[in-house]
N, C-alpha and C positions, 0 to 999 in steps of 0.2 A: 410038237412043241407050239404051241398058241405064238401068235405074232405078239403080243404083248407078254409073256414071257420072254420070247427073244430079244424085245429090247430091253426086259427089263437086266438077263444076262448083260447087255453090250455097256448100260450106262453103269452097272455096278464095276465094268471093271474102268470104265473112264475116270470110276472116283477112287478106287483102288492102286491100280497103276499109273494114271496120270497125273492124280491130284485134284480131276477138275471141283471148281468149284459148285456149288446149290444151285445160283445162278448160272452156271452154263449148263448143267444136269437137267436143271428145269427147261432150257430154252432149247435143249437137244429133244429132250421129251415130247416137248408142245411141237415140234419140226416132225418129228418120226409117227407121231400119232396122226397126223396130220396127212400124211404119207400111209401107213398103212387102211387108214379107214378108208384113202382113194381105193388103192388093191381090196379093200374088202368091198367096195361097192360093184367093182368091178369082176367080183368072182373069182378075184386070185390072191395071193398072199405072196408072204417077205420068200417062200422057198419056189416059187414058182414064178416072180415077176421076171420078165426078161428085158432086154433094153428096149423095145419100142414100148414096152406100159412103161419106164420109166420117164420114157420123153413124153407120153402122154399125159403125165401126169405135172410135168414139166410148162406142160401147154395148158393145162389147168390152173395152173397156176397164176399162168400170167395171163389166161381169161381172166382170172378172179380180181384181177389188178393190181398185184404183188409189184412193187422196182425189183431191177433187176439184182440190185443188192440183197434181198431177199430172198430173192429164184438162185440165188449162188449159194445162199447159205444153206437153204434147204436142200438143196445136191449135195453141198459137202457132207449133210447128216447124214443122208441119202448113200453115199459111197463109203465114206465109216463104217457106216450099220454093214453093209454088203461084205467089203474087207473083214471086217470082226469075224460074220458068218461064214466065210470063205474060208478063212483062218485056223478058226475054231471046226471046221466040220460038219455044219449046218446044211453048207451048198457045195457042191462041185465046183461052182464057177462062180465067178463076180461078174454082174452082168454090165457096170455102171463103168468097164474099163474104157471101151470105145464111145463115151457122151462126153462132148463136149460142155462147158456153162456156157450160160448166157453173159454178152459182152456188156460189160459194166464199164465206164471210167470210173478212175479211181479220185474220190472230191478231194478239194483241197482242204483240210482244216478251218473252221473259224476260229479266227486269231481276233483278239484284243489289243489294241494297241498300249504303250505303256502308261501313257498318259491317261489312257482309259481304266487300266487297271488302280492307278494312284489314285482317279478321281472315286471309285468303289470303295478302293480301304479309306481313303478320307471322310465319306460317306457313311460306312460301319463304326467309325472311330467317334464320331459324333455323338457326346451327352455321355458316353462309358463316366466321366468323372465326376458329372453334374450331378453332389448328393443333394440337389433340391427333387429330383426326380426319382419315382417309386421304385425301389433296389428290383421290382420284376424287369422294368425296364430296361435298366442297366445290365442286370442280369444278360437278358436277350440280345443287347449290342455288342455286349461283349464276347457272348460265344457265338454271335457269327462273325465277328470283327476277326475273332481266333482262328474259325475255318477256314475266312478267307486268307489273313494271312499265313496260314499252315501250309495248305495247298497253294498260293503260287508260291512259296517259297522253295516246297519239298517238290513240287509233282505227284503227288499222290494221287492212287486210285481215288475215286468218292469211297468204296468201300471200305478201303484201308482207312480213308481220313475218318468216317465217322464212326468207326471200331475201333480208334485208339484208344489205349488203358489208360488210366490217369495216371500213371508212373512215368510217362511222356511227359507230363508237364512238372513234374520234381525232378528229373535227372540234369546232373549237372554238367552232362557233355553236350558238346555242341553237334550232335547229331543224334540221330531215330535209327533203330535196328527195329525194319518194318517185314513183316510176312505177308508176302504177296501171293499171287496165283501159283496155285500147287504148292503152297507150302513153302516157299524158296523167298530167302531171306535176303535186304539188300541193306546199305546202309544210306541213308541220304541226312546232309548237310541240314544245320538252322543255323536261320537269320537270326541277327541279336533282335529283329521285330517280332517274329514267331516267336522267339522264347518270352520276350514283355508280354505279347499276347494271351499266351498258354497262361504265365502267371496271376496276370489282373484275372482272365473268366476264373481263375481256378479257386482267386482268394475271394472273388462276387459269388461264386459259386455256395461255398464253403461257409457264405456268413450268413447271419440273421434266421429268420422263419423258413420254414419251407426248403430248407439246403438238402442236397443229398451228400452227407459223407459216408457215405457208405457204399457206394456204389464202382465198381470195378473201370466202370468207365470214365473215359476223358470228358465227352460229351451225353451223360446219362440223360434217357426219355421212358416215360408211359411207352413201353413198343413192345412186341414178342421179343425182339433179339435185347432188351435194356439199354440198349443208346436209342441215340439222331437214329431215321432213317434216314436214306439217302433223298427220297422223295421231298421230305420235308426242308432239308438243306435248300435244295432245289428251289422250291416253293421261295423260301425265306430270300435267296440271291434275287430271282425275279422281282420282286418289292423291292431291294436294295436296289435294283438297276434302274427302277421307275423314281428313287429318290435322288440317283444321282444325274438323272437326265439322259441314263442311256437307252436303247432298245430294250429293252426284257427279252426278245427271242435271238437278241445276241450274245446271251449272259446264261451259262450255265456251269456245272460244277466242271465239266470235262473242258469246257472251251477254255475254264481257266487252269487246266492241265496243259493245254497246246498253250496258251499264253507262255507258261513257266517255260518249257522247250522252245517254243521259237522265241522268245528273246536270250535267252540265254544263247543260242545259235549266231542270232543278229548280234551278238556281240565279243563274239569268238569260241565259244566252247566247242570242244570237238563231238562231234557226233556219236563216235564210241560210248564217251561220257555220259553224253544226254540218254543214250541207251540204257546205261547201266540207273541213272537214276529211276528213270520211266519206270524201269523191271519188266523193259520186252525183252522177252527169248531168243527172236530174232530181227537182227539190224533191218530186215528187210521189213518191218514194222514201223522201224524207226524214219524210214527214211521217205516218209512223205511229207518230210520237212525240209526233203531237198529243196524245194524250190526258196527256202529261207536262204541255202546254202548259195543258189545262183544268186541270188541277188547280191549276196555279199559279196560273191568272185566277181561280178562286173563293177560292183562298188570298189574294190580294189583294185582292178584293172584302173576303172579310172583315174582314180584318185593318186594310185601310187606308177602307172607307167609313162617312161619317161615321154614317149610320143602320143600320149594319151589328149592331148588340145589340140595337136597338129590335124591338118587337114579339113 
């Protein structure tokens, strides 16, 4: 069986058994195509590649200037593919067993301060209620303010945020039911500010000419999916950061998700609760925020220990 067919079978398994998203499948597909192209150039394929060949591929990835994190991701894809081939009987062994991944430090997530997030939100809300402004401008401002309030209030992944149904803005509940990675559902609480921002946006979006009253999406757009794209939201955030006097390189949807988690932990939230709110399947993923907990513990000892001021 050809290598491209073996990869297709593996991706089908990821989709069917593990509920991998389209973005995840596309990323795995690109990495594995790169791997098999290297094997083909070396005159071999997936069924014959040995550990030495896989190490040579990793060296090639390094030579091409990829970061250690990118090389580690590609090795992970290669490992999982070979485990699949061995488990399904397409190979009699798994050549990745003895291969160590590239060493890499785990970078701390970029985080905005509470004051910086407040400044972003305040800037986003400017002019929404000004009836002298063109309706199109007010709509655009209300949509961005709604997106910003929601992501900071809930910690949603940007893909979850932009694909919210319009029913989310009409709910009387104080929480959202979100379908995350692998089709797993979780409840996230809504703040009063987020609920008001949704109502304001929906009122403006369904008022006047060019209003979209039929879309099932909360943030409809002229795109293949029918809703606002992640890239469009990210671009609007960069512009908002500049308007708020912040470095646009420090502001992105993912940074706001990190801010949500970090600010909760700074104010005493339990790591397990934050894990559930973020939709992390493994607590280890949430533990990138332990630096926040470390600072909180140091502050508690400094402020509360009876001997802290001595010495």
